[in-house]
C-alpha positions in Angstrom: 33.0 35.0 210.5 30.1 37.3 211.5 28.9 34.3 213.5 32.0 34.5 215.7 31.8 38.2 216.4 28.2 37.7 217.8 29.4 35.1 220.2 31.0 36.3 223.4 31.9 32.7 224.5 30.7 29.9 222.2 29.7 26.7 223.9 31.4 23.4 223.0 28.8 22.4 220.4 29.1 25.7 218.7 32.9 25.3 218.6 32.5 21.8 217.2 30.2 23.1 214.4 32.8 25.7 213.5 35.6 23.2 213.4 33.5 20.9 211.1 33.5 23.7 208.6 37.3 24.1 208.6 39.5 22.7 205.8 41.8 19.7 206.7 44.8 22.1 206.7 43.0 24.5 209.0 42.1 21.7 211.4 45.8 20.7 211.5 46.7 24.4 212.3 44.1 24.4 215.0 45.4 21.2 216.5 49.0 22.7 216.5 47.6 25.9 218.2 45.8 23.9 220.9 48.9 21.8 221.7 51.2 24.8 221.8 49.9 25.5 225.2 52.3 24.2 227.8 50.2 21.8 229.8 51.7 20.8 233.2 51.3 17.2 234.0 50.4 16.8 237.7 53.2 15.2 239.8 50.7 12.5 240.9 50.3 11.3 237.3 54.0 11.3 236.7 54.6 9.2 239.9 51.9 6.8 238.8 53.3 6.3 235.3 56.9 5.9 236.8 55.7 3.3 239.2 53.8 1.3 236.5 56.9 1.4 234.2 59.1 0.2 237.0 56.7 -2.6 237.8 56.5 -3.6 234.1 60.3 -3.5 233.8 60.7 -5.7 236.8 58.1 -8.2 235.6 57.8 -8.1 231.8 55.8 -11.4 231.8 52.9 -9.5 233.3 52.4 -7.6 230.1 50.1 -9.1 227.4 50.0 -8.6 223.7 47.7 -5.7 222.5 45.6 -8.1 220.3 45.3 -10.5 223.2 44.1 -7.7 225.4 41.5 -6.6 222.9 40.3 -10.2 222.4 40.0 -10.6 226.2 38.0 -7.4 226.5 35.7 -8.3 223.6 34.9 -11.7 225.1 34.2 -10.2 228.6 32.0 -7.4 227.3 
């Protein structure tokens, strides 16, 4: 860990390289640590999701199957 003590603030690529060297168990611990942080979802995002859910609930026929969506996107790529 001498490498870390020499870095005041590692850049993203340096962090990625450090993470590559972690064991799978350590990567899971890191993931848990990252998501422990309480991230506030902006109200605008909450409103948008709520509106979309209401629209879908009111008109379920507008939804398409996941595989159909993938096929559609692949054909129109």
